C-alpha positions as CSV (number, residue, x, y, z in Angstrom):
1,X,-18.4,11.6,-48.8
2,X,-17.9,11.5,-45.0
3,X,-20.9,12.9,-43.1
4,X,-19.9,15.8,-40.8
5,X,-20.7,15.3,-37.1
6,X,-23.1,17.7,-35.5
7,X,-21.4,20.6,-33.9
8,X,-22.7,22.4,-30.8
9,X,-22.2,26.0,-29.7
10,X,-19.9,26.4,-26.7
11,X,-22.5,27.8,-24.4
12,X,-24.7,24.7,-24.8
13,X,-22.2,22.6,-22.8
14,X,-19.8,25.1,-21.2
15,X,-22.3,26.9,-19.0
16,X,-23.3,24.5,-16.1
17,X,-26.0,27.0,-15.1
18,X,-27.9,25.8,-18.1
19,X,-27.7,22.2,-17.0
20,X,-30.9,20.6,-15.8
21,X,-32.1,17.2,-14.6
22,X,-33.0,15.3,-17.8
23,X,-36.3,13.8,-18.8
24,X,-36.0,10.0,-18.9
25,X,-37.4,10.0,-22.4
26,X,-34.6,12.3,-23.6
27,X,-31.9,10.1,-22.0
28,X,-33.4,7.0,-23.8
29,X,-33.6,8.9,-27.1
30,X,-29.9,10.0,-26.7
31,X,-28.8,6.4,-26.0
32,X,-30.8,5.0,-28.9
33,X,-29.3,7.6,-31.2
34,X,-25.8,6.7,-30.1
35,X,-26.4,3.0,-30.6
36,X,-27.7,3.6,-34.1
37,X,-24.7,5.7,-35.0
38,X,-22.3,3.1,-33.5
39,X,-23.9,0.4,-35.5
40,X,-23.6,2.5,-38.6
41,X,-19.9,3.0,-37.8
42,X,-20.5,6.8,-37.5
43,X,-20.3,7.1,-33.7
44,X,-21.7,10.3,-32.2
45,X,-20.6,12.1,-29.1
46,X,-17.6,13.6,-27.5
47,X,-15.4,12.7,-24.5
48,X,-13.4,14.9,-22.1
49,X,-11.1,14.1,-19.2
50,X,-11.1,16.9,-16.8
51,X,-7.7,18.4,-15.8
52,X,-6.4,18.3,-12.2
53,X,-7.8,21.8,-11.7
54,X,-11.2,20.2,-11.2
55,X,-11.0,18.6,-7.8
56,X,-13.4,15.5,-7.5
57,X,-14.9,16.5,-4.2
58,X,-15.6,20.1,-5.4
59,X,-17.3,18.9,-8.6
60,X,-19.3,16.2,-6.8
61,X,-20.4,18.6,-4.1
62,X,-21.4,21.2,-6.8
63,X,-23.5,18.6,-8.7
64,X,-25.1,17.4,-5.4
65,X,-25.9,21.0,-4.6
66,X,-27.5,21.5,-8.0
67,X,-29.2,18.1,-8.6
68,X,-29.2,16.1,-5.4
69,X,-27.7,12.5,-5.1
70,X,-26.0,11.0,-8.2
71,X,-28.7,10.0,-10.7
72,X,-26.6,8.3,-13.5
73,X,-27.3,4.8,-14.7
74,X,-23.9,3.6,-13.5
75,X,-25.1,4.1,-9.9
76,X,-27.4,1.1,-10.3
77,X,-24.4,-1.1,-11.2
78,X,-22.2,-0.2,-8.2
79,X,-21.3,-2.7,-5.5
80,X,-21.5,-1.5,-1.9
81,X,-17.7,-0.9,-1.7
82,X,-15.0,1.3,-3.2
83,X,-14.1,-1.4,-5.7
84,X,-16.1,-0.1,-8.7
85,X,-15.0,1.0,-12.1
86,X,-17.3,4.1,-11.9
87,X,-17.5,5.5,-8.4
88,X,-20.2,8.1,-9.1
89,X,-22.2,9.1,-12.1
90,X,-24.4,12.1,-12.8
91,X,-26.6,12.5,-15.9
92,X,-27.6,16.0,-16.8
93,X,-29.2,17.7,-19.8
94,X,-28.1,20.8,-21.7
95,X,-30.0,22.4,-24.5
96,X,-28.0,20.4,-27.1
97,X,-27.6,16.9,-25.6
98,X,-27.3,14.6,-22.6
99,X,-24.1,14.8,-20.5
100,X,-22.7,12.0,-18.4
101,X,-20.2,13.0,-15.7
102,X,-18.4,10.0,-14.1
103,X,-15.8,9.8,-11.3
104,X,-13.3,7.1,-12.1
105,X,-10.1,5.8,-10.3
106,X,-7.8,8.2,-12.0
107,X,-9.9,10.9,-13.6
108,X,-13.3,12.5,-14.0
109,X,-14.8,11.8,-17.4
110,X,-17.5,13.8,-19.3
111,X,-19.4,12.3,-22.2
112,X,-21.8,14.2,-24.4
113,X,-23.9,11.7,-26.3
114,X,-25.2,13.1,-29.6
115,X,-22.9,16.0,-30.5
116,X,-19.3,16.8,-30.9
117,X,-17.9,19.4,-28.5
118,X,-14.8,21.3,-29.5
119,X,-11.8,21.3,-27.1
120,X,-12.2,25.0,-26.5
121,X,-15.7,24.4,-25.1
122,X,-14.5,21.8,-22.7
123,X,-11.7,24.2,-21.4
124,X,-14.3,26.9,-21.1
125,X,-16.4,24.5,-19.0
126,X,-13.5,23.9,-16.6
127,X,-13.0,27.6,-16.2
128,X,-16.7,28.2,-15.6
129,X,-16.9,25.4,-13.1
130,X,-14.0,26.9,-11.1
131,X,-15.8,30.2,-11.0
132,X,-19.0,28.4,-9.9
133,X,-17.1,26.7,-7.1
134,X,-15.9,30.0,-5.8
135,X,-19.3,31.7,-6.0
136,X,-20.9,28.8,-4.2
137,X,-18.0,28.2,-1.8
138,X,-20.1,28.5,1.4
139,X,-22.8,26.2,0.2
140,X,-20.3,23.7,-1.1
141,X,-18.6,23.7,2.4
142,X,-22.0,22.8,3.9
143,X,-22.4,19.9,1.5
144,X,-18.9,18.6,2.2
145,X,-19.7,18.6,6.0
146,X,-22.1,15.8,5.2
147,X,-19.4,13.6,3.9
148,X,-17.2,11.4,6.0
149,X,-13.6,12.8,6.1
150,X,-10.9,10.2,6.1
151,X,-7.1,10.7,6.5
152,X,-4.8,8.3,4.7
153,X,-1.8,6.7,6.3
154,X,0.7,4.0,5.4
155,X,0.1,0.6,6.9
156,X,3.5,0.0,8.7
157,X,2.9,-3.8,9.0
158,X,2.2,-4.2,5.2
159,X,5.2,-2.1,4.4
160,X,7.5,-4.2,6.5
161,X,6.1,-7.5,5.3
162,X,6.7,-6.3,1.7
163,X,10.4,-5.6,2.5
164,X,10.8,-8.9,4.3
165,X,9.3,-10.8,1.4
166,X,11.6,-9.1,-1.0
167,X,14.7,-9.7,1.1
168,X,13.7,-13.3,1.8
169,X,13.5,-14.0,-1.9
170,X,16.9,-12.5,-2.5
171,X,18.5,-14.3,0.4
172,X,17.0,-17.6,-0.6
173,X,18.7,-17.3,-4.0
174,X,22.2,-16.8,-2.6
175,X,24.3,-19.9,-2.1
176,X,26.5,-19.2,0.9
177,X,26.7,-22.8,2.2
178,X,30.3,-23.3,1.4
179,X,32.1,-20.3,0.0
180,X,35.1,-21.7,-1.8
181,X,37.9,-19.1,-2.4
182,X,39.8,-19.6,-5.7
183,X,43.1,-21.5,-5.7
184,X,46.0,-19.2,-5.1
185,X,47.7,-18.3,-8.4
186,X,50.7,-20.3,-9.4
187,X,52.2,-17.4,-11.3
188,X,51.8,-13.7,-12.0
189,X,49.7,-14.3,-15.1
190,X,47.0,-15.9,-12.9
191,X,46.9,-13.1,-10.3
192,X,44.3,-10.9,-12.0
193,X,41.9,-13.8,-12.3
194,X,42.5,-14.8,-8.7
195,X,41.6,-11.3,-7.5
196,X,38.5,-11.2,-9.6
197,X,37.3,-14.5,-8.2
198,X,38.1,-13.5,-4.7
199,X,36.2,-10.2,-5.2
200,X,33.1,-12.2,-6.4
201,X,33.3,-14.5,-3.4
202,X,33.5,-11.6,-1.0
203,X,30.7,-9.7,-2.7
204,X,28.4,-12.7,-2.4
205,X,29.1,-12.9,1.3
206,X,28.7,-9.2,1.7
207,X,25.3,-9.3,0.0
208,X,24.2,-12.2,2.3
209,X,25.5,-10.2,5.3
210,X,23.6,-7.1,4.4
211,X,20.3,-9.1,3.9
212,X,20.8,-11.1,7.1
213,X,21.4,-8.0,9.2
214,X,18.6,-6.1,7.6
215,X,16.1,-8.9,8.2
216,X,17.3,-9.5,11.8
217,X,16.7,-5.8,12.4
218,X,13.4,-5.5,10.6
219,X,11.7,-8.8,11.7
220,X,11.1,-7.8,15.4
221,X,9.7,-4.4,14.2
222,X,7.3,-6.4,11.9
223,X,6.0,-8.4,14.8
224,X,5.7,-5.2,17.0
225,X,3.8,-3.5,14.1
226,X,1.3,-6.3,14.1
227,X,0.7,-5.8,17.8
228,X,0.2,-2.0,17.3
229,X,-2.1,-2.6,14.4
230,X,-4.4,-4.7,16.5
231,X,-4.4,-2.0,19.2
232,X,-5.2,0.6,16.5
233,X,-8.1,-1.5,15.1
234,X,-9.7,-2.8,18.3
235,X,-8.8,-0.4,21.2
236,X,-11.7,0.0,23.6
237,X,-13.6,3.3,23.2
238,X,-12.4,4.7,26.5
239,X,-8.8,4.0,25.7
240,X,-9.1,5.2,22.0
241,X,-10.4,8.5,23.2
242,X,-7.6,9.0,25.8
243,X,-4.4,10.1,24.0
244,X,-2.3,9.7,27.1
245,X,-3.4,6.1,27.7
246,X,-2.7,5.2,24.1
247,X,0.7,6.7,24.4
248,X,1.4,4.8,27.6
249,X,0.5,1.5,25.8
250,X,3.0,2.3,23.1
251,X,5.7,2.9,25.7
252,X,5.1,-0.4,27.6
253,X,7.5,-3.3,27.2
254,X,6.6,-5.4,24.2
255,X,5.8,-8.5,26.3
256,X,3.4,-6.4,28.5
257,X,1.7,-5.0,25.5
258,X,1.1,-8.4,24.0
259,X,-0.2,-9.9,27.3
260,X,-2.6,-6.9,27.8
261,X,-4.0,-6.8,24.3
262,X,-7.2,-8.6,25.4
263,X,-7.7,-6.2,28.3
264,X,-7.3,-3.0,26.1
265,X,-9.0,-4.3,23.0
266,X,-12.3,-5.6,21.8
267,X,-12.4,-8.6,19.4
268,X,-10.2,-11.0,21.4
269,X,-11.7,-14.4,22.3
270,X,-8.7,-15.2,24.6
271,X,-5.5,-13.6,26.0
272,X,-2.2,-14.2,24.3
273,X,-0.7,-17.2,26.1
274,X,2.8,-16.3,27.3
275,X,3.6,-20.1,27.6
276,X,3.1,-20.5,23.9
277,X,6.4,-21.3,22.1
278,X,5.5,-18.8,19.4
279,X,5.4,-16.1,22.0
280,X,8.7,-17.2,23.6
281,X,10.5,-17.4,20.3
282,X,9.4,-13.9,19.3
283,X,10.7,-12.5,22.6
284,X,14.0,-14.2,22.1
285,X,14.2,-12.7,18.7
286,X,13.5,-9.2,20.2
287,X,16.3,-9.6,22.7
288,X,18.7,-10.7,19.9
289,X,17.7,-7.7,17.9
290,X,18.5,-5.4,20.8
291,X,22.1,-6.7,20.9
292,X,22.5,-6.1,17.2
293,X,20.8,-2.7,17.4
294,X,23.1,-1.4,20.2
295,X,26.2,-3.0,18.7
296,X,26.7,-5.2,21.8
297,X,29.8,-7.4,21.5
298,X,30.6,-10.5,23.4
299,X,34.1,-11.8,22.4
300,X,33.6,-14.8,24.7
301,X,31.1,-16.3,22.3
302,X,32.4,-19.2,20.3
303,X,31.8,-17.9,16.8
304,X,34.3,-20.1,14.9
305,X,37.8,-21.3,14.4
306,X,40.7,-21.0,16.8
307,X,44.0,-19.5,15.6
308,X,47.2,-19.9,17.7
309,X,50.0,-17.4,17.5
310,X,53.7,-17.8,18.2
311,X,56.0,-14.8,18.9
312,X,52.8,-12.7,18.8
313,X,52.6,-12.5,15.0
314,X,53.0,-16.1,13.6
315,X,49.4,-17.3,12.9
316,X,48.8,-21.0,13.2
317,X,45.2,-22.1,12.3
318,X,43.9,-25.0,14.2
319,X,42.2,-26.4,11.1
320,X,43.5,-26.9,7.6
321,X,42.0,-23.8,6.0
322,X,43.6,-21.0,4.1
323,X,43.2,-17.4,5.4
324,X,40.9,-16.4,2.5
325,X,38.7,-19.4,3.5
326,X,38.7,-18.4,7.1
327,X,37.8,-14.8,6.3
328,X,35.0,-15.8,3.9
329,X,33.7,-18.4,6.4
330,X,33.4,-15.9,9.2
331,X,32.1,-12.8,7.4
332,X,28.6,-13.7,8.6
333,X,29.9,-14.4,12.2
334,X,26.9,-15.2,14.4
335,X,24.5,-14.6,11.5
336,X,23.6,-17.2,8.9
337,X,21.2,-17.6,6.0
338,X,19.5,-20.5,7.7
339,X,19.1,-18.7,11.0
340,X,17.7,-15.6,9.4
341,X,15.2,-17.6,7.3
342,X,14.2,-19.3,10.6
343,X,13.7,-15.9,12.2
344,X,11.3,-15.0,9.4
345,X,9.3,-18.1,10.3
346,X,9.4,-17.1,14.0
347,X,7.7,-13.8,13.3
348,X,5.1,-15.2,11.0
349,X,4.2,-17.8,13.5
350,X,3.9,-15.1,16.2
351,X,1.6,-13.0,14.0
352,X,-0.5,-16.1,13.4
353,X,-0.7,-16.5,17.2
354,X,-2.1,-13.0,17.5
355,X,-4.7,-13.7,14.8
356,X,-5.7,-17.1,16.3
357,X,-6.6,-15.2,19.5
358,X,-9.2,-13.1,17.8
359,X,-12.9,-13.7,17.4
360,X,-14.0,-14.9,13.9
361,X,-15.2,-11.5,12.6
362,X,-12.2,-9.6,14.0
363,X,-9.9,-12.3,12.5
364,X,-11.3,-11.9,9.1
365,X,-10.9,-8.1,9.3
366,X,-7.3,-8.3,10.4
367,X,-6.3,-10.7,7.7
368,X,-7.7,-8.3,5.1
369,X,-6.3,-5.1,6.7
370,X,-2.8,-6.6,7.1
371,X,-2.5,-6.9,3.3
372,X,-3.6,-3.3,2.5
373,X,-0.7,-0.9,1.9
374,X,-2.6,2.3,2.6
375,X,-5.3,2.7,5.3
376,X,-7.7,5.5,6.3
377,X,-8.8,7.0,9.6
378,X,-12.2,8.7,9.8
379,X,-11.7,12.1,11.4
380,X,-14.8,12.1,13.7
381,X,-15.0,8.6,14.9
382,X,-11.4,7.4,14.6
383,X,-12.5,4.3,12.6
384,X,-9.8,2.6,10.7
385,X,-10.5,1.0,7.3
386,X,-9.4,0.1,3.9
387,X,-10.8,2.9,1.8
388,X,-8.8,2.9,-1.5
389,X,-10.1,1.0,-4.5
390,X,-8.1,-2.0,-5.8
391,X,-5.6,-0.8,-8.4
392,X,-6.8,-1.0,-12.0
393,X,-6.7,0.9,-15.3
394,X,-9.6,3.3,-15.8
395,X,-11.4,3.2,-19.1
396,X,-13.5,5.7,-21.1
397,X,-17.1,4.6,-20.8
398,X,-18.5,3.9,-24.2
399,X,-15.3,5.1,-26.0
400,X,-14.9,4.9,-29.7
């Protein structure tokens, strides 16, 4: 016959006012009992994942108000970073058992070691905690003032590099070197197949065109985002604290901003040399982007083939190409797969120029920050940092 698990009255767990700091010997006894039950394949205990009604900062502040800093064993295993499986851990005692409360990446777990707790008791606990938060609202606000307050924001540079990487991969896979239109049908029966092949050829060029234009527009912004990120990270204190000066920097011409980075920011070992070809190539790319952005057209540019006309409407191509070939060939006009891929390299080399101008510690920080999708800004000091844990799947500690 299966042995029934121990049951516990709702009030033993569901009333946090009855929680106390545990005696070490009681914690050890609970752990030993759990180990024995697990070895006997009759695991004791009960788990609960709190609903989203229980806000992490509220529960943590409440536990800190009641019991001081986190006292759970998992705190001894934490690394001095946000990359931990368990971010905080409290161990408390109720009349019936030991309770572990743990803040994970995606949830808050509760674990009672030696008794089984019914779902109704867990739900009652949540309701009681919400009441406790309200009753202690003023005291909890005082606790929260001790915490650093960070505001999250999207890292524009990382977002743009992700788009560029994706578009680059797609463009690399497209073969647009020599778009060959299908042979014109000899008879009516071949007409449908001809139109289908022509459609595929045009779709291929159209996809390449969309990728090239998108990249040519995004790439200069990616380089500019790198400049602005350095300013955000390393702006001198007097500049960081002056909103008007920061706004002025953002309105300056891009070449002026780049040249003055070492004047406005800490962390640079040298100025950005304007004579460096990586600098010059990036400015050329910026100028070319401006033409595309504003739709500037210069019909005097030699984009491709010449077509003569007689009597105003008799076309006479200067080369032996069919009109479908001419159309396909010139869909990309002054754009090309090769030029766009080269433009990607221009921006990456420019960003590397910026990084190479930094001192070693600043360089290491930037190389990390540039790869972080979401950053944080500390409200009081304005510090910028990577504050979210590395993505992973949370697990129940000691689950069955």
